[in-house]
N, C-alpha and C positions, 0 to 999 in steps of 0.2 A: 690668499686663503685665510679666512679669519677662523678662530678657535672659539668654541661655544663650551664654557664651563659654567654649571649651576644656571643655566639659562641666560647667561649674560654673553654677549658677544665680544672677543678680545682680538686685538691686532699686534702683532709683534712690532718693535720699533721700526724695522724696514718697511713693513705694511703701513704703519702710521704715517711715515715720511712720504710715502707715494700718496697716500689719501690726503694727507693735510698739506703737502706741497711745500715743505720746509726741510731743514736739514736734521739729520739724527741728533747732533749736538743740541739743537734747540728743543726736541722732543724730551730728550734727557733733562735738561734744565727745567723744562716745565713739570716733569715728574718729580724731580728734586724738590721744587718749590710748591708742589701739590696743587699746581693750577691745572693739571691734567691728571686724571684718575686712572690708577692702574695697579697692577701687582707686581712685586718682584719676586721672582722664583729662583732660588739660589743666589750665587753671588752676581751673575751677569745678566740674566734673562729677565726683561721686563715685558709685561703684557699690558696693553693700553685698552680701556674700553671704547667701543666704537661710539657711543653715545658722546662720551667726553671729547673724543677727537672731532666730533662733528661740531660740538659746541665751541671749542677752540679754533677751528678751522675757520668757522664763521666770523670769529672776532679778529683774525689776523689781518694785518694791513696789506695793501696791494704789493708792497716791497716784499713782504714775507711770502706772497703767493707766486714769486717768480716774475712779477711784473715791473722790474726795476726801472724800465723806461717811462712809467706811468708816476714814479715817486718823484716828488719836487723836494729836492734837498740840495742846500748849498754845498758846494765844494769846500773841503776844509781849508782854512787859511794857514798858511805855513809861513815862518819867517824866511827871508831871503837868507842863503848861506852867506857867511862872511868871507871876504877874500883873504887869503892867508897873506901874512905880512912878509914882505920880501927882505932878505937878509943882506946886509951890507958886506962886501968883500973887504 
């Protein structure tokens, strides 16, 4: 359910998450960095413009859209754990 304020259609964070197909943390980061347009109402409530959500959604990678099986990314290389030295009795 979108909200219409001054002729502009807004989504809540939860609605934007469903609409864009990403996490709420990612939506909040985009809002803080001003890559996603919205309004903060009070301390906690954010409203995102549907137009901005559409633009950002179209620019997301396939991995961000929930298609992790299509993303080609090498596994992280980690050093092998060292064996603990044995104590002499």
